C-alpha angles and dihedrals in degrees: 000000000000121000123201123181104224085175131005102172139109130250091276101052093248111189091009090284124151123243120275117296124144116192114208122190117193116170105300094346123097116188131179113208104207123352110212125194093273098045100101090051090048093051092050094045087058091048091247119148113232087210088070089070111095097178139019114202115194125207094193144346106257118125094246089058105037106007094103094066097089088054092046092051096046091046090053091049101045112012112028096035093223117200101166122090120267124200122196115193129179144140122307106296097040098116093048095048093044091054091047091051093049091050093049095046099038113013110218094019091113087069095057117132092229113225092214131046109272125189124183118195130194095209118211117231122259090010116123115231127191118224108178108299094346131079121209130197123182128207125194116249133180115271123115109237106141091261134043112301117212150189118218142216117210116195126188135145092004092303130112128212114189124193127186099206107204117322147131117242114304131158087240086081089066089059093043092051098039110136092332118157089230130007116200111200135181115243109180101175142009095246141347116082116234133190093254110030145043129244133205095247091057091048092050090050092054098034092114091056092056106081099188114128090233134015124206125192123223142157093056129177122222089265094052092046087057089052098051091119089064091054092050091048090055090051101259125136119228126222125219135177112283096017114143123196131180113226 
């Protein structure tokens, strides 16, 4: 697998970073894990065609993680002339929320006769799904979003990429990270646990429970970006927009 951070930022553009979007390439399969409001712009800034994406897997239904989908779909319909199938999969409630977002942003768009095969899947938790050459399994985490919020494990070619999504500490992270080749985990602030996000102090305290071979921090606030040296000193990797890593 090859992982590219199309966006590694939080909801507020901290550090000038784009919203969350992890591009996973596995053989002939190209998957975006999350597709925040700025993700289409980020893709095109890097000269990458949105039509290369076969599947979008969503961890949860906040705008900085799924809000770019109306733009992706309308671009596919009217600008990029997409012909190849696109699958969008997310936690229960994905289809309803996507349709609502389309109607708010572009009234009437939900009635489009799409020029490409489009499939939207409400993916059950802890149930492996195959998308091309990759398998995805989601686990519920703790992050209020009006629907289940999840972390995911992506398996392809004998390698495992784990991703926390957005969450405060929960023991589900132990299962998500277990023996993964890389665990990408949100780390919103240096310290001070909240009801919705993780902090560096909590991750350090639980580091021995997370058995991934490497852990990379993402979704950082301005304060956490300023404290990256603390993360590096504690043995964590740090994501940034455009970073590519072979897994």
